[in-house]
C-alpha positions in Angstrom: -43.4 -15.1 -65.5 -45.6 -12.2 -64.4 -45.2 -9.2 -66.7 -43.8 -6.3 -64.7 -41.1 -3.8 -64.9 -38.4 -6.2 -63.6 -39.3 -8.9 -66.1 -39.2 -6.4 -68.9 -35.8 -5.1 -67.9 -34.5 -8.6 -67.5 -35.7 -9.5 -71.0 -33.9 -6.5 -72.5 -30.7 -7.2 -70.6 -30.7 -10.7 -72.0 -31.8 -10.0 -75.6 -30.8 -6.3 -76.3 -28.3 -5.2 -73.6 -27.3 -2.3 -75.8 -30.6 -0.7 -75.0 -29.9 -0.5 -71.2 -27.4 1.8 -69.6 -26.7 1.4 -65.8 -25.2 4.4 -64.2 -23.3 3.5 -61.0 -21.9 6.9 -60.2 -24.0 8.8 -57.7 -26.2 11.5 -59.2 -28.3 14.2 -57.5 -32.0 14.1 -58.2 -32.0 17.9 -58.6 -31.0 18.6 -62.2 -28.0 16.2 -62.5 -30.0 13.1 -63.3 -32.0 15.0 -66.0 -28.8 16.6 -67.3 -27.4 13.2 -68.1 -30.5 12.4 -70.0 -30.4 15.7 -71.9 -26.8 15.2 -72.8 -27.5 11.7 -74.2 -30.6 13.0 -76.0 -28.5 15.8 -77.6 -26.1 13.1 -78.9 -29.0 11.1 -80.4 -28.7 8.3 -77.8 -31.9 7.1 -76.1 -31.3 4.0 -74.1 -33.3 2.9 -71.0 -31.3 4.2 -68.1 -31.1 2.8 -64.6 -29.5 5.3 -62.1 -28.3 2.9 -59.4 -27.2 5.5 -56.9 -29.3 8.7 -56.3 -28.0 11.0 -53.6 -29.9 10.9 -50.4 -32.0 7.9 -51.4 -31.8 4.1 -51.4 -34.1 3.6 -54.4 -32.7 3.5 -58.0 -34.4 5.5 -60.8 -35.4 4.1 -64.1 -36.0 6.4 -67.1 -36.5 6.4 -70.9 -38.9 3.4 -71.0 -40.9 5.0 -73.8 -38.2 7.0 -75.6 -38.8 5.5 -79.1 -41.4 3.5 -80.9 -38.8 0.7 -80.8 -39.0 0.6 -77.0 -42.8 0.3 -77.2 -42.5 -2.5 -79.8 -40.0 -4.4 -77.6 -42.4 -4.2 -74.7 -45.2 -5.7 -76.8 -43.1 -8.2 -78.8 -44.0 -6.6 -82.1 -42.5 -4.1 -84.6 -42.6 -0.3 -84.4 -45.0 -0.2 -87.4 -47.5 -2.5 -85.6 -47.6 -0.7 -82.2 -50.6 1.3 -83.1 -52.4 -1.7 -84.4 -51.7 -3.6 -81.2 -52.8 -0.7 -79.2 -56.1 -0.5 -81.1 -56.7 -4.2 -80.7 -56.1 -4.1 -77.0 -58.7 -1.4 -76.5 -61.3 -3.6 -78.3 -60.2 -6.9 -76.7 -59.8 -5.7 -73.1 -59.0 -8.2 -70.4 -60.4 -7.3 -66.9 -58.0 -7.3 -63.9 -57.7 -10.3 -61.7 -58.2 -9.8 -57.9 -55.5 -11.5 -55.7 -55.1 -11.5 -52.0 -51.6 -10.0 -52.0 -48.5 -9.3 -54.1 -45.0 -7.9 -54.1 -46.2 -4.3 -53.9 -47.2 -5.2 -50.3 -43.7 -6.2 -49.2 -43.4 -3.0 -47.3 -46.4 -1.1 -46.0 -46.0 2.4 -44.6 -48.9 4.3 -42.9 -49.2 7.2 -40.6 -46.0 9.3 -40.2 -44.0 6.5 -41.9 -45.9 7.2 -45.2 -43.4 9.9 -46.1 -42.7 11.1 -49.7 -39.1 11.9 -48.8 -38.2 8.2 -49.1 -38.7 8.6 -52.9 -36.0 10.0 -55.2 -38.4 12.5 -56.8 -36.6 14.3 -59.6 -36.3 18.1 -60.4 -35.9 18.1 -64.1 -35.5 21.7 -65.4 -33.7 24.7 -64.1 -36.9 26.8 -63.4 -39.2 24.0 -62.4 -41.2 24.8 -59.2 -39.6 21.8 -57.5 -39.4 18.0 -57.7 -42.1 16.4 -59.8 -43.6 12.9 -60.1 -44.0 12.4 -63.8 -44.5 8.7 -64.4 -47.1 7.7 -61.9 -50.5 6.4 -63.2 -53.3 7.6 -60.9 -56.2 5.2 -60.4 -59.2 6.9 -58.9 -62.7 5.8 -58.0 -65.7 7.9 -59.1 -67.7 8.5 -55.9 -70.9 8.7 -58.0 -70.7 5.6 -60.2 -68.0 3.6 -58.4 -66.2 3.3 -61.8 -62.4 3.2 -61.9 -60.4 5.5 -64.1 -56.6 5.7 -64.7 -54.3 8.3 -66.2 -50.9 9.9 -65.9 -50.7 13.4 -64.4 -47.9 15.5 -63.0 -47.5 16.0 -59.3 -45.4 18.7 -57.7 -43.9 17.8 -54.3 -45.4 20.2 -51.7 -44.6 18.4 -48.4 -43.8 14.9 -47.1 -47.5 14.3 -47.1 -48.9 16.3 -50.1 -48.6 16.6 -53.9 -50.4 18.6 -56.5 -52.7 16.7 -58.8 -52.5 18.6 -62.1 -55.2 17.6 -64.6 -56.2 18.8 -68.0 -59.7 20.3 -67.7 -61.2 17.9 -70.3 -59.9 14.6 -68.9 -62.0 12.0 -67.1 -60.4 12.6 -63.7 -61.3 16.3 -63.9 -64.9 15.3 -64.5 -64.8 13.0 -61.5 -63.2 15.6 -59.2 -65.7 18.2 -60.3 -68.6 16.0 -59.5 -67.0 15.1 -56.1 -66.6 18.8 -55.4 -70.3 19.4 -56.0 -71.0 16.8 -53.4 -68.4 18.1 -51.0 -66.4 14.9 -50.9 -62.8 13.9 -51.8 -61.7 11.3 -54.4 -59.9 8.2 -53.3 -56.9 7.6 -55.5 -53.6 5.7 -55.8 -50.5 6.7 -57.7 -48.8 3.7 -59.3 -45.1 4.0 -59.9 -43.2 1.3 -61.9 -44.8 -1.5 -63.8 -44.5 -3.1 -67.2 -44.5 -0.4 -70.0 -47.9 -1.7 -71.1 -49.3 0.2 -68.1 -48.0 3.5 -69.3 -49.3 2.8 -72.8 -52.7 1.8 -71.6 -53.0 5.1 -69.6 -53.0 6.9 -72.9 -56.1 5.4 -74.4 -58.8 8.0 -75.4 -61.8 5.9 -74.7 -65.2 6.6 -73.2 -65.6 7.0 -69.5 -65.9 3.6 -67.9 -63.5 1.9 -70.3 -60.9 1.1 -67.6 -57.3 1.4 -68.6 -56.1 -1.6 -66.6 -58.4 -3.7 -68.9 -56.5 -2.3 -71.9 -53.2 -3.1 -70.2 -54.4 -6.7 -69.9 -55.3 -6.6 -73.6 -51.7 -5.4 -74.4 -50.2 -8.2 -72.3 -52.6 -10.9 -73.3 -53.3 -11.7 -69.6 -55.1 -10.1 -66.7 -53.3 -7.6 -64.5 -53.2 -8.8 -60.9 -54.7 -6.3 -58.5 -54.8 -6.2 -54.7 -56.9 -4.0 -52.4 -55.1 -0.8 -51.2 -54.5 -0.4 -47.5 -56.3 2.9 -46.7 -58.6 3.5 -49.7 -61.2 1.6 -51.6 -59.1 1.2 -54.8 -57.6 -1.9 -56.2 -53.9 -1.5 -57.2 -51.6 -3.5 -59.4 -50.0 -6.2 -57.2 -46.8 -6.3 -59.2 -46.1 -2.6 -59.2 -43.0 -1.2 -57.6 -44.5 1.6 -55.5 -48.0 2.7 -54.6 -48.9 6.1 -53.1 -52.3 6.0 -51.6 -54.3 9.0 -50.7 -57.2 11.4 -51.4 -57.7 14.2 -54.0 -59.0 17.1 -52.0 -61.8 19.0 -53.7 -61.7 22.0 -51.3 -58.0 22.9 -51.6 -55.9 24.3 -54.4 -52.2 25.0 -54.7 -50.1 26.6 -57.4 -48.4 24.1 -59.7 -45.6 25.4 -61.9 -43.5 26.6 -63.6 -43.0 23.1 -65.2 -41.0 22.1 -68.3 -43.7 20.6 -70.4 -44.0 18.6 -73.6 -44.1 21.7 -75.8 -40.5 22.1 -74.5 -41.4 25.5 -72.9 -42.1 26.2 -69.2 -45.8 25.9 -68.4 -46.7 28.9 -66.1 -48.0 28.4 -62.6 -51.6 27.4 -62.4 -53.9 26.3 -59.6 -54.1 22.5 -59.1 -55.9 20.2 -56.7 -54.0 18.7 -53.8 -53.4 15.0 -53.2 -53.0 14.0 -49.5 -50.9 10.8 -48.8 -52.4 8.2 -46.5 -50.1 5.3 -47.2 -47.1 4.1 -49.3 -46.5 0.5 -50.1 -43.6 -0.9 -52.2 -41.7 -4.0 -53.1 -38.4 -5.0 -51.5 -35.7 -2.9 -53.1 -38.1 -1.0 -55.3 -37.4 0.8 -58.6 -38.6 4.4 -59.0 -39.9 5.2 -62.5 -39.4 8.7 -63.9 -40.3 10.3 -67.2 -38.2 13.2 -68.5 -40.9 15.7 -69.4 -38.9 17.6 -71.9 -37.5 14.5 -73.6 -38.9 12.3 -76.4 -40.2 9.8 -73.8 -43.0 12.1 -72.8 -44.0 12.8 -76.4 -43.7 9.2 -77.7 -46.0 8.0 -74.9 -48.4 11.0 -75.1 -48.7 10.5 -78.9 -49.6 6.9 -78.7 -53.2 7.6 -77.6 -53.5 10.3 -80.3 -52.4 7.9 -83.0 -54.6 5.1 -81.9 -57.7 7.3 -82.0 -56.9 9.3 -85.1 -55.9 6.3 -87.3 -59.1 4.4 -86.6 -61.2 7.6 -87.2 -59.3 8.6 -90.3 -59.4 5.1 -91.8 -63.2 5.1 -91.5 -63.5 8.5 -93.2 -60.7 8.0 -95.7 -60.2 4.4 -96.7 -57.1 5.4 -98.7 -55.2 6.2 -95.4 -52.3 3.8 -95.1 -50.5 5.0 -91.9 -50.1 8.0 -89.6 -47.3 9.3 -87.4 -47.2 11.9 -84.6 -43.5 12.8 -84.7 -41.5 13.9 -81.7 -40.4 16.9 -83.6 -43.9 18.4 -83.5 -44.3 18.3 -79.7 -47.5 16.4 -80.1 -49.1 19.0 -82.3 -48.2 17.7 -85.8 -49.4 14.6 -87.6 -48.1 13.0 -90.8 -50.7 11.1 -92.8 -49.7 8.7 -95.6 -52.3 8.0 -98.3 -52.8 6.0 -101.5 -54.1 9.0 -103.6 -56.6 8.0 -106.3 -58.3 11.3 -107.0 -57.4 15.0 -106.9 -58.4 16.8 -103.8 -58.0 13.7 -101.5 -54.9 15.3 -99.8 -56.9 18.3 -98.7 -59.8 16.3 -97.6 -57.6 14.0 -95.6 -55.8 16.9 -93.9 -59.2 18.4 -93.0 -60.3 15.1 -91.5 -57.0 14.7 -89.6 -57.3 18.2 -88.1 -60.9 17.4 -87.0 -60.0 14.0 -85.5 -57.8 15.5 -82.8 -56.3 18.8 -81.5 -53.4 18.9 -84.0 -52.0 22.2 -84.9 -50.8 21.0 -88.3 -51.6 18.0 -90.5 -49.3 17.0 -93.5 -50.6 14.5 -96.0 -48.1 12.7 -98.2 -48.0 9.9 -100.8 -47.2 6.3 -100.1 -43.6 6.7 -101.3 -42.8 9.1 -98.5 -41.5 7.7 -95.2 -43.6 9.3 -92.5 -41.2 8.2 -89.8 -38.5 10.4 -91.3 -38.9 14.1 -90.9 -36.4 14.8 -93.7 -38.5 12.7 -96.2 -41.7 14.6 -95.3 -39.9 18.0 -95.5 -38.6 17.0 -99.0 -42.2 16.2 -100.1 -43.4 19.6 -98.8 -40.6 21.4 -100.7 -41.0 19.6 -104.0 -44.8 18.8 -104.2 -46.5 21.9 -102.9 -47.3 25.5 -103.7 -47.9 27.7 -100.7 -51.0 29.4 -102.2 -52.6 26.1 -103.2 -51.4 23.4 -101.0 -51.6 25.1 -97.6 -54.8 26.2 -95.8 -55.5 27.6 -92.4 -58.5 27.3 -90.0 -58.4 30.0 -87.3 -60.2 29.9 -84.0 -59.6 26.3 -82.9 -58.8 25.0 -79.4 -55.5 23.2 -79.4 -54.0 23.3 -76.0 -54.1 25.4 -72.9 -50.3 25.5 -72.9 -49.9 26.9 -76.5 -47.6 29.9 -75.9 -48.9 31.6 -79.1 -52.6 31.2 -78.2 -54.9 34.1 -78.7 -58.2 35.0 -77.0 -61.7 34.7 -78.6 -62.6 38.2 -77.3 -60.7 41.1 -75.8 -59.5 40.2 -72.3 -60.4 36.5 -72.6 -58.1 33.6 -72.0 -55.6 32.9 -74.8 -56.8 29.5 -75.6 -57.3 29.6 -79.4 -55.0 28.7 -82.2 -55.0 28.6 -86.0 -54.6 25.2 -87.6 -52.6 24.4 -90.7 -53.2 21.8 -93.3 -50.7 20.9 -96.0 -51.4 18.7 -99.0 -47.9 17.5 -99.9 -49.1 14.8 -102.3 -48.0 15.0 -105.9 -50.6 15.6 -108.7 -51.9 12.6 -110.5 -50.7 14.1 -113.7 -48.8 11.3 -115.5 -46.2 13.9 -116.7 -45.1 14.7 -113.1 -41.4 13.8 -112.8 -40.5 10.4 -111.4 -38.3 10.1 -108.3 -34.7 9.5 -109.4 -32.8 6.6 -107.8 -30.9 3.4 -108.7 -33.1 0.3 -109.4 -35.1 -0.1 -106.1 -34.9 -3.9 -106.3 -31.1 -3.6 -106.3 -30.2 -0.9 -103.7 -32.9 -1.9 -101.2 -31.5 -5.5 -101.0 -27.8 -4.8 -101.0 -26.0 -6.2 -97.9 -23.5 -3.5 -97.0 -21.3 -6.0 -95.2 -20.3 -7.2 -98.7 -19.0 -3.8 -99.6 -17.8 -2.0 -96.4 -15.2 -3.0 -93.8 
């Protein structure tokens, strides 16, 4: 069976039906759909959700594909602890896409006036968002200079039935492509892919060199080539088994305000100029599914953090062989990393924190011993409170670039942009002093292997 969104959902429905919730009641795409997600999230429940009936639309909405590491692991037939390893292997052992003549995404082809964004149930997520946003689409663009293909997930504000914003971080590869295209006075041909196997979203987060094509990494994750078919109106191959493709061109001579937008920091990002994407065609499967990511939910952060963890773990392991594992927790909004080490000399905790802060744009790095569960915030906080002294275990590094959306950023000079932050390192490892107290607990071999069904109703 071809790996796509439908095969993944069918597999979950068969093997882990408790992870899928289908909502039959009609919901409005403006605020109501996201409010259901927010309510579930507040109750600690994060199933994949299929909203079968969206007011004013014929297309269901699928959300929460990436809401926990367990979801990612199920998509890759592995365990949560091995997701990063699988992701790293896929970036090394990439499988190029396979060209095919056609595919399900060509079931319906809309061009001209029929290529209208209003057919899509684009969601307005937060109360003060500027409007409906596409949040889950992977944009595939062709560099007009080299002809190389590049893919990534960006946000798109609905402007009109024929136009969207294309909001890119200034340091991403697509920003480089569009800047070069602007210098030549040409637009960039691109396609926004909505709905495919979760491996597509994961692959979009790789932090590789320019020219390392994300669909090749997707193939590495799946263990088979991704079938691609030529787009209708642009020179870009698109996944043949996707649900929806929006074809078009990124204008390099037009800008529109994008924002406010509820972003992964869980604050509103203020309005900023963004490039404009003009729609030239929409193709989709029969009875397509529309994929949405709730931008202020854990799904955004779990997916966003995957690329960070893949890069940072490999770099840290090369610098500090004693590193055992890392975790970018949802609680840190992508700005916090926990690093677990096997400490064998004093000072290694500080050295590791420095290396972690240098490996990526983290605002804080916490280093802990191997007995601390880095996937449990409470366990890490306990280590900080019982194994540190603030004047010795904490250090700061001012004047770093973290993120353009840091609401506490400060300028490098009077009147300059507020883009700098101060980083924090915490060595929460215990000293190697043999007189340091032991952790108090019942015999580990006993309590870890007790079957509670033998004791509890």
